[in-house]
C-alpha positions as CSV (number, residue, x, y, z in Angstrom):
1,M,-15.1,2.8,-13.7
2,S,-12.3,4.4,-11.8
3,V,-11.6,8.0,-12.7
4,V,-8.2,9.7,-12.3
5,V,-8.4,13.4,-11.8
6,T,-5.4,15.7,-11.5
7,M,-5.3,19.5,-11.5
8,A,-3.2,19.5,-14.6
9,A,-5.0,17.1,-16.8
10,V,-7.9,14.7,-16.9
11,R,-7.9,11.3,-18.5
12,P,-9.5,9.4,-20.2
13,A,-11.4,12.0,-22.2
14,T,-14.5,9.9,-22.3
15,A,-14.7,9.4,-18.5
16,T,-17.1,11.1,-16.1
17,V,-14.9,13.7,-14.3
18,V,-15.2,14.3,-10.6
19,R,-13.3,17.5,-9.7
20,P,-12.3,18.5,-6.1
21,A,-14.2,21.5,-4.9
22,T,-10.9,23.4,-4.6
23,A,-9.5,22.4,-8.0
24,A,-9.7,25.9,-9.5
25,A,-7.8,27.6,-6.7
26,A,-4.1,27.7,-5.9
27,P,-3.3,25.8,-2.7
28,S,-3.7,28.0,0.4
29,A,-1.6,27.8,3.5
30,S,-4.5,26.1,5.4
31,R,-4.9,23.5,2.6
32,L,-1.1,22.8,2.6
33,S,-1.3,22.3,6.4
34,L,-4.2,19.9,6.0
35,L,-2.3,17.9,3.4
36,D,0.7,17.8,5.6
37,S,-1.4,16.3,8.4
38,L,-2.3,13.4,6.0
39,R,1.2,12.5,5.0
40,G,1.9,10.2,7.9
41,R,4.9,9.8,10.2
42,S,7.2,9.7,7.1
43,R,5.7,12.8,5.6
44,K,5.8,10.9,2.3
45,L,2.3,9.4,2.0
46,R,0.4,10.6,-1.1
47,A,-2.9,8.8,-0.7
48,R,-5.7,8.0,1.6
49,F,-8.1,5.1,1.1
50,I,-11.7,5.5,2.2
51,N,-15.2,4.1,1.8
52,P,-17.2,7.0,0.3
53,S,-19.9,6.6,3.0
54,R,-17.4,7.7,5.6
55,L,-16.2,10.9,3.9
56,A,-18.9,13.0,5.5
57,G,-17.4,12.4,8.9
58,L,-13.9,13.5,7.9
59,P,-13.9,17.3,7.5
60,V,-10.2,17.4,6.6
61,L,-10.8,15.3,3.5
62,R,-14.0,17.1,2.6
63,E,-12.3,20.5,2.8
64,L,-9.6,19.3,0.4
65,F,-11.6,17.2,-2.0
66,G,-15.2,18.5,-1.7
67,D,-18.2,16.3,-1.3
68,L,-17.4,13.0,-3.1
69,T,-19.8,10.9,-1.2
70,G,-21.7,10.0,-4.3
71,A,-18.8,9.8,-6.6
72,G,-18.3,6.0,-6.5
73,P,-14.9,4.3,-6.6
74,G,-12.1,6.3,-8.1
75,V,-8.9,8.2,-7.6
76,H,-9.2,11.9,-7.0
77,A,-6.2,14.2,-6.8
78,E,-5.4,17.5,-5.0
79,S,-2.2,19.3,-6.0
80,A,0.0,20.3,-3.1
81,V,2.2,22.7,-5.0
82,S,0.7,24.2,-8.2
83,A,-1.8,23.4,-10.9
84,A,1.0,22.6,-13.3
85,D,2.7,20.1,-11.0
86,A,0.6,16.9,-11.1
87,S,3.6,14.9,-9.8
88,S,3.1,16.3,-6.3
89,A,-0.6,15.4,-6.2
90,F,-2.2,13.9,-3.1
91,H,-4.8,11.3,-3.8
92,L,-8.1,10.4,-2.2
93,I,-8.9,6.9,-3.3
94,T,-12.5,5.9,-2.7
95,M,-13.0,2.2,-2.5
96,R,-15.7,-0.3,-3.5
97,P,-17.4,-1.6,-0.5
98,F,-16.7,-5.2,0.7
99,T,-20.3,-6.1,-0.1
100,D,-19.6,-5.7,-3.8
101,K,-17.8,-9.0,-3.6
102,V,-20.3,-11.7,-4.7
103,R,-19.5,-15.4,-4.6
104,G,-15.8,-14.6,-4.2
105,R,-15.5,-12.2,-7.1
106,I,-16.0,-8.6,-8.2
107,G,-16.8,-8.9,-11.9
108,A,-14.2,-11.2,-13.5
109,Y,-11.6,-10.7,-10.8
110,R,-11.3,-13.6,-8.4
111,I,-10.8,-12.6,-4.7
112,G,-12.0,-15.6,-2.7
113,F,-13.2,-15.7,0.9
114,F,-11.5,-14.0,3.8
115,P,-10.9,-15.9,7.1
116,A,-13.7,-14.1,8.9
117,E,-16.2,-15.1,6.2
118,Q,-15.5,-18.8,7.1
119,R,-15.1,-18.6,10.8
120,V,-15.2,-16.2,13.7
121,A,-12.3,-13.7,13.5
122,R,-9.9,-14.3,16.3
123,T,-9.4,-10.5,16.9
124,A,-10.7,-7.3,15.3
125,A,-7.4,-7.2,13.3
126,Y,-8.6,-10.2,11.3
127,A,-12.1,-8.8,10.5
128,N,-13.0,-8.4,6.8
129,P,-11.6,-5.4,5.0
130,E,-13.8,-2.4,4.7
131,G,-13.5,-2.3,0.9
132,F,-11.3,-2.7,-2.2
133,V,-9.4,-0.2,-4.3
134,E,-10.3,-0.7,-7.9
135,I,-7.2,-0.8,-10.1
136,T,-7.3,-0.1,-13.8
137,A,-4.6,-0.1,-16.5
138,S,-4.8,3.7,-16.4
139,N,-4.6,4.3,-12.6
140,Q,-2.2,1.5,-11.6
141,D,0.8,3.9,-11.5
142,T,-0.9,6.3,-9.1
143,P,1.6,7.1,-6.3
144,V,0.5,6.1,-2.8
145,S,3.7,7.6,-1.4
146,D,6.9,9.1,-2.7
147,H,8.4,5.7,-3.5
148,F,5.4,3.4,-4.0
149,R,2.6,3.0,-6.5
150,L,-0.7,1.1,-6.4
151,R,0.6,-1.6,-8.7
152,D,3.5,-2.4,-6.4
153,F,1.1,-4.1,-4.0
154,L,-1.1,-6.0,-6.4
155,T,-1.6,-9.8,-6.2
156,H,0.6,-11.6,-8.7
157,D,-2.0,-13.4,-10.7
158,Q,-4.9,-12.7,-13.2
159,G,-2.5,-10.6,-15.2
160,D,-5.0,-10.1,-18.1
161,V,-8.0,-9.3,-15.9
162,W,-9.0,-5.6,-15.5
163,P,-10.1,-4.1,-13.3
164,K,-8.2,-5.7,-10.4
165,Y,-8.9,-5.2,-6.7
166,L,-6.5,-4.3,-3.9
167,V,-6.6,-4.0,-0.1
168,L,-3.9,-1.6,1.2
169,R,-3.5,0.2,4.5
170,E,-1.7,3.5,4.7
171,P,0.3,2.6,7.9
172,L,2.1,-0.1,6.0
173,V,3.2,2.3,3.2
174,D,4.2,4.8,5.9
175,K,6.3,2.2,7.7
176,L,8.0,1.1,4.5
177,E,9.0,4.8,3.8
178,L,10.3,5.1,7.3
179,V,12.4,1.9,6.9
180,M,14.0,3.4,3.8
181,D,14.8,6.6,5.7
182,E,16.2,4.5,8.6
183,L,18.4,2.5,6.3
184,R,19.9,5.7,4.9
185,T,20.5,7.0,8.4
186,M,22.4,3.7,9.1
187,G,24.6,4.6,6.1
188,I,23.0,2.1,3.7
189,A,22.3,3.2,0.2
190,V,18.7,2.5,-0.9
191,S,17.6,3.2,-4.5
192,R,14.4,1.1,-4.3
193,L,12.6,-1.0,-1.7
194,R,11.1,-3.6,-3.9
195,V,7.8,-5.2,-2.9
196,M,8.1,-8.8,-3.8
197,S,4.6,-9.6,-2.3
198,G,2.1,-7.1,-1.1
199,F,-1.7,-7.8,-1.0
200,R,-2.7,-11.4,-1.6
201,T,-6.3,-12.2,-2.3
202,P,-7.5,-15.1,-0.2
203,Q,-7.8,-17.4,-3.2
204,Y,-4.2,-16.7,-4.2
205,N,-2.9,-17.0,-0.6
206,A,-4.7,-20.4,-0.3
207,Q,-2.5,-21.8,-3.0
208,G,0.5,-21.8,-0.8
209,V,-1.1,-22.7,2.6
210,G,0.6,-25.7,4.2
211,P,3.7,-26.8,6.2
212,G,6.5,-24.4,5.5
213,G,4.3,-22.2,3.3
214,R,1.8,-19.4,3.8
215,V,-0.4,-19.2,6.8
216,Q,-4.2,-19.4,6.4
217,D,-4.7,-16.0,8.0
218,S,-1.7,-14.3,6.5
219,R,-1.6,-10.5,7.1
220,H,-1.0,-10.1,3.3
221,Q,-4.8,-10.7,2.9
222,F,-5.5,-7.6,5.0
223,G,-3.4,-5.1,3.1
224,D,-0.9,-4.4,5.9
225,A,2.0,-6.7,5.0
226,A,4.8,-6.7,2.4
227,D,7.8,-8.9,1.6
228,V,10.6,-6.5,0.6
229,Y,14.2,-6.3,-0.3
230,V,16.5,-3.4,-1.4
231,M,17.2,-3.3,-5.1
232,N,20.0,-0.9,-6.0
233,G,20.9,-2.1,-9.4
234,A,19.2,-3.4,-12.6
235,R,19.0,-6.9,-11.3
236,D,15.7,-7.7,-9.6
237,W,17.4,-9.2,-6.5
238,M,18.5,-8.2,-3.0
239,S,21.6,-5.9,-3.1
240,D,24.8,-6.5,-1.1
241,L,24.0,-4.0,1.6
242,D,26.9,-4.8,3.9
243,H,29.4,-4.9,1.1
244,D,30.9,-8.2,2.0
245,G,30.8,-9.5,-1.5
246,R,27.8,-11.8,-0.8
247,V,24.0,-11.5,-0.8
248,D,22.6,-13.4,2.1
249,T,20.5,-13.1,5.2
250,R,23.0,-10.7,6.7
251,D,21.8,-8.2,4.2
252,A,18.2,-8.9,5.0
253,R,18.9,-8.5,8.7
254,L,19.9,-4.9,8.1
255,I,16.4,-4.2,6.7
256,A,14.9,-6.0,9.7
257,A,17.1,-3.9,12.1
258,A,15.8,-0.7,10.4
259,A,12.2,-1.9,10.8
260,E,13.0,-2.6,14.5
261,R,14.2,1.0,14.9
262,V,11.1,2.4,13.2
263,E,8.9,0.4,15.6
264,R,10.8,1.8,18.6
265,E,10.4,5.3,17.4
266,H,6.8,4.8,16.3
267,P,5.0,2.2,18.5
268,D,1.8,2.7,16.6
269,L,3.4,1.0,13.6
270,V,4.3,-2.2,15.5
271,G,3.9,-5.5,13.8
272,G,5.6,-8.5,12.3
273,I,9.2,-8.7,11.1
274,G,10.5,-11.9,9.6
275,V,13.7,-12.7,7.7
276,Y,13.7,-15.3,4.9
277,T,16.6,-17.0,3.2
278,A,17.3,-17.2,-0.5
279,T,16.0,-19.9,-2.8
280,S,16.5,-20.7,-6.4
281,A,13.5,-18.5,-7.2
282,H,14.3,-15.4,-5.1
283,G,17.0,-13.8,-2.9
284,P,16.7,-13.1,0.8
285,F,13.9,-10.8,1.8
286,V,12.1,-9.4,4.9
287,H,8.4,-9.5,5.8
288,I,7.2,-6.3,7.4
289,D,3.6,-5.7,8.6
290,V,1.6,-3.4,10.9
291,R,-0.7,-5.9,12.5
292,G,-0.7,-4.0,15.8
293,T,1.2,-6.5,17.9
294,R,4.8,-7.5,17.9
295,A,5.8,-10.7,16.1
296,R,9.2,-12.0,15.1
297,W,10.3,-15.1,13.2
298,G,12.8,-16.5,10.6
299,A,16.5,-16.0,10.3
300,L,16.8,-13.0,12.6
């Protein structure tokens, strides 16, 4: 069972609690400096994902969270400001290992089979994920950055199945935060960057594979891709970013332009950018990923 631990409160009451070694102390200057080093290029990341077996080799995380190598999967929080301010917590999210997936499932949750389980991976970027974040009804709203939560990236199926499982990479979240910053620098208002599609389990991705649909080795399966649009009002649809009275691909191209600028400034976040036109089911949107190589497609 995943455990959510903050320095202000612990829930649920019946859960086994794993407390950071530093939980009783006010954050020191050195701890605040360590936390800042984990916040990414955007300085807005609020989570790191790790296989517990690797924690021993990461002294920064061990200093902040103590020895959680035997804690199992869970969400552990370290407050960056004060014991009373849980809203500023930074989260260490320990994953379930990839080997916990048996016959395409973890428990009742269907995941399917990754491309590298069925054929040789074409590059290291297409290797099987290291592990899965276990998402429960109680931890799904855990912030992974200032503007994104765990549940924003979940696959859109199996709504009544808990726990769910997620693959998500920090560089993607970092890049999305930087795109929001860049849009504002360009003079474009951004209330929310809505994730229309984040992680897709292989079994879900396979449902749309075919001509004009999803690709078999989609980056969405590896936790480093998101389809997004700016949502500034109550309607769940792309906003009119260029104020021309229409919502079309010209609005999506502004998001793509911001992503291009982010990649020029931060080459380590290079990846795919694709612009998609509206359909009857959705407005225009932009695919953004951090695959490690430059790729462009769509209505750019």
